LONU-451060 format. One line per 10 residues: their letters; for each residue x, y, z of C-alpha. Coordinates in pm, 1 decimal. Layout:
BEGIN
A = X:Y:Z  ...
***
This chain:
BEGIN
XXXXXXXXXX = 3736.9:9487.1:5246.3  4011.9:9255.1:5121.1  4263.1:9429.6:5356.5  4036.6:9393.4:5658.8  3975.7:9027.6:5576.8  4349.0:8961.5:5554.3  4405.0:9133.1:5889.3  4135.0:8919.6:6049.7  4290.7:8600.6:5913.9  4630.9:8708.9:6051.6
XXXXXXXXXX = 4480.3:8775.3:6392.8  4311.9:8434.2:6400.3  4639.0:8265.3:6297.6  4833.9:8445.2:6573.8  4573.0:8354.5:6833.2  4584.4:7992.1:6725.4  4964.5:7984.8:6747.6  4957.5:8127.9:7099.2  4703.3:7866.8:7201.5  4918.7:7583.7:7067.6
XXXXXXXXXX = 5222.6:7713.0:7257.2  5017.8:7730.0:7575.1  4897.7:7374.1:7531.3  5252.9:7254.8:7460.8  5397.8:7420.6:7769.4  5115.5:7332.3:8009.3  5189.8:6954.5:8025.2  5554.6:7025.5:8086.8  5474.0:7259.8:8375.5  5226.5:7009.0:8512.9
XXXXXXXXXX = 5490.5:6735.8:8504.0  5759.2:6926.9:8692.4  5767.7:6970.8:9070.6  5764.4:7349.6:9075.0  6143.5:7384.9:9085.0  6239.9:7341.7:8719.3  6065.5:7452.2:8401.6  6146.2:7446.0:8033.0  6387.5:7736.4:8055.5  6556.2:7589.8:8360.9
XXXXXXXXXX = 6601.5:7260.7:8178.0  6759.4:7435.3:7879.8  6988.8:7648.4:8096.7  7077.0:7348.7:8310.3  7169.4:7138.5:8007.9  7430.2:7395.3:7902.4  7564.2:7425.6:8257.5  7446.2:7777.4:8340.7  7226.0:7681.2:8636.7  7188.7:7371.3:8850.1
XXXXXXXXXX = 6887.8:7152.8:8777.0  6947.8:6869.3:9021.5  6744.7:6886.9:9339.5  6935.1:6952.9:9662.5  6985.1:6654.9:9891.9  6715.1:6615.2:10153.8  6785.1:6734.5:10503.4  6848.7:6447.5:10739.1  6700.5:6510.0:11081.8  6849.0:6311.7:11368.4
XXXXXXXXXX = 6780.6:6303.4:11735.9  7034.9:6493.9:11944.3  7236.6:6272.0:12178.6  7167.5:6318.8:12546.3  7387.6:6551.1:12749.3  7644.8:6395.7:12981.7  7590.0:6536.2:13329.5  7859.3:6528.6:13597.9  7818.0:6292.6:13887.2  7848.8:6568.1:14144.4
XXXXXXXXXX = 7724.2:6923.2:14095.0  7951.1:7062.6:14367.5  8241.7:7272.7:14238.0  8594.1:7226.3:14375.5  8730.5:7479.7:14618.8  8939.1:7760.0:14465.6  9315.3:7721.4:14493.0  9516.7:8018.1:14615.3  9752.7:8142.6:14343.2  9593.9:7931.2:14072.3
XXXXXXXXXX = 9760.8:7633.8:13912.4  10137.4:7652.1:13939.8  10339.5:7484.0:13671.8  10684.0:7342.8:13718.9  10996.8:7508.0:13578.6  11005.3:7256.1:13295.1  10660.2:7362.2:13175.6  10690.0:7491.8:12814.9  10639.0:7863.6:12762.1  10498.3:8014.2:12445.5
XXXXXXXXXX = 10731.9:8296.1:12332.1  10447.6:8482.9:12163.0  10242.7:8478.5:12482.4  10539.9:8598.0:12687.2  10605.3:8877.9:12437.0  10244.2:8995.7:12452.5  10250.2:8989.6:12832.6  10570.1:9193.9:12838.9  10429.3:9450.5:12596.1  10110.1:9475.9:12801.3
XXXXXXXXXX = 10309.1:9529.1:13122.4  10521.5:9798.0:12957.5  10210.8:9971.2:12823.6  10052.1:9978.3:13169.8  10370.4:10096.5:13341.2  10382.7:10471.5:13419.5  10613.4:10667.9:13191.0  10858.0:10894.0:13369.8  11119.4:11118.9:13208.8  11419.7:11220.3:13410.7
XXXXXXXXXX = 11696.2:11470.5:13348.4  11903.0:11222.2:13148.3  11620.0:11129.9:12908.6  11481.7:11478.1:12865.4  11338.5:11613.2:12544.2  11408.4:11978.8:12626.0  11747.1:11979.9:12452.2  11950.7:12051.4:12764.8  12324.2:12112.9:12719.7  12553.7:11841.6:12848.0
XXXXXXXXXX = 12793.0:11975.2:13109.3  13170.9:11935.3:13097.3  13158.7:11705.2:13398.8  12924.9:11465.0:13218.2  13152.4:11465.5:12914.6  13452.8:11391.3:13135.5  13274.0:11100.0:13299.1  13183.9:10951.1:12960.8  13534.0:10983.0:12816.5  13747.1:10671.3:12836.1
XXXXXXXXXX = 14058.0:10696.7:13049.9  14279.7:10514.4:12799.4  14188.8:10736.4:12503.6  14477.7:10922.9:12342.4  14476.1:11301.6:12365.2  14438.4:11496.6:12043.0  14739.6:11717.7:11970.8  14711.1:12020.4:11743.9  14978.6:11899.1:11499.4  14849.7:11541.2:11472.4
XXXXXXXXXX = 14577.4:11391.7:11258.3  14348.8:11311.4:11547.3  14195.7:10986.6:11661.1  13954.8:10965.6:11368.8  14210.9:11055.1:11101.3  13983.3:11324.6:10956.7  14172.3:11632.5:11073.3  14313.6:11907.2:10853.3  14670.0:11782.6:10902.8  14573.3:11440.9:10764.2
XXXXXXXXXX = 14416.2:11563.0:10441.9  14657.4:11847.2:10351.8  15031.7:11782.0:10316.4  15283.9:12061.8:10338.3  15571.2:12093.5:10088.5  15816.8:11986.0:10357.5  15625.4:11663.3:10412.0  15608.6:11596.8:10038.1  15984.6:11654.1:10000.6  16056.8:11421.6:10292.4
XXXXXXXXXX = 15834.2:11154.4:10138.6  16016.9:11189.6:9807.1  16358.1:11159.8:9972.2  16243.4:10851.3:10159.0  16112.5:10693.0:9838.9  16435.3:10761.2:9649.4  16640.7:10616.4:9933.4  16427.9:10300.3:9939.2  16428.7:10267.0:9557.6  16774.7:10362.4:9432.6
XXXXXXXXXX = 16708.1:10205.6:9092.7  16437.9:10464.1:9025.1  16612.7:10758.4:8860.9  16478.6:11108.0:8816.4  16645.3:11142.3:8478.7  16516.2:10951.9:8175.6  16790.1:10855.9:7931.6  16705.3:10863.0:7564.2  16662.3:10514.0:7421.7  16639.3:10341.7:7763.9
XXXXXXXXXX = 16289.2:10236.0:7858.9  16211.0:10248.6:8232.2  16028.9:9967.5:8410.2  15650.2:9962.3:8414.6  15532.5:9979.4:8776.7  15158.4:10041.6:8744.8  14883.9:9916.4:8516.0  14784.5:10273.7:8441.4  15118.5:10334.2:8270.5  15154.9:10269.9:7897.1
XXXXXXXXXX = 15262.6:9919.1:7796.2  15620.3:9830.9:7717.5  15748.6:9984.1:7399.0  15565.9:10313.3:7459.2  15772.7:10431.7:7759.4  16103.2:10471.4:7577.8  16201.5:10840.6:7591.8  16315.2:11013.3:7275.7  16546.2:11255.6:7457.0  16694.8:11283.5:7803.8
XXXXXXXXXX = 16446.1:11443.0:8043.3  16484.8:11516.6:8413.5  16185.7:11489.3:8645.1  16094.8:11816.2:8815.9  15833.2:11916.2:9067.9  15722.2:12217.3:8862.3  15482.6:12183.1:8573.7  15611.0:12288.8:8233.2  15513.7:12635.1:8122.6  15242.3:12640.2:7861.9
XXXXXXXXXX = 15299.9:12865.0:7566.5  15001.8:13091.0:7521.2  14909.9:13253.3:7192.6  14819.7:13614.3:7267.0  14619.2:13643.1:6947.9  14393.2:13342.5:7018.2  14028.9:13389.6:7112.0  14068.2:13163.9:7414.3  14344.4:13381.9:7559.3  14130.3:13691.2:7515.2
XXXXXXXXXX = 13836.1:13524.6:7690.0  14058.1:13423.3:7982.6  14195.0:13774.8:8020.5  13845.3:13920.7:8006.8  13725.8:13677.0:8276.0  14021.8:13766.9:8499.9  13948.2:14135.4:8452.7  13582.7:14094.9:8552.0  13681.5:13887.4:8856.3  13925.5:14156.5:8969.0
XX = 13663.3:14429.4:8934.0  13411.9:14234.4:9144.0
***
């Protein structure tokens, strides 16, 4: 019995609280115009929604239409309106007109602009060759300078170049004297003080022979590689 009585008192208290809330909210809803309520006012005060009413629509009378004095249309002009030569032309408009004309034009493909990969005849090559062009000789470099004779020099040519260089530079000697430092001609050469030879040496075209140790592992590997290459 005491538990049921307590539950009844709690129910009556909850019902009374709901009634008070209803009475508190009802005047507020009766005072508003149907657009805003308590929640809208709270949300509008913090800037979440707009609470101000929209401005009223202003209805005005439309002005009367201006009618032409004469309903008759002018006669059509043959060729349309012709502008003078000094009339400005829009380059974008002219470009679009040109592209439209090219798109409407029929596309024809002749023998010159063929996509069948036809071989050009010798007569066509002769017509396209310039008359003043120099002929390509077998022993020359060629007009483009990319021939075999331009990239590979024979020993005779190298010897002639060396003789020409020695004749033009007589102060350049092939023999280095011990204790006399030669002049430094290029930046890639060692600086002065490091070019002084210790003993007299003569410049030769042949590379010095390298002494090979027959008992070294490297020599054995080289000989084995040469043997396999010869067998293949």
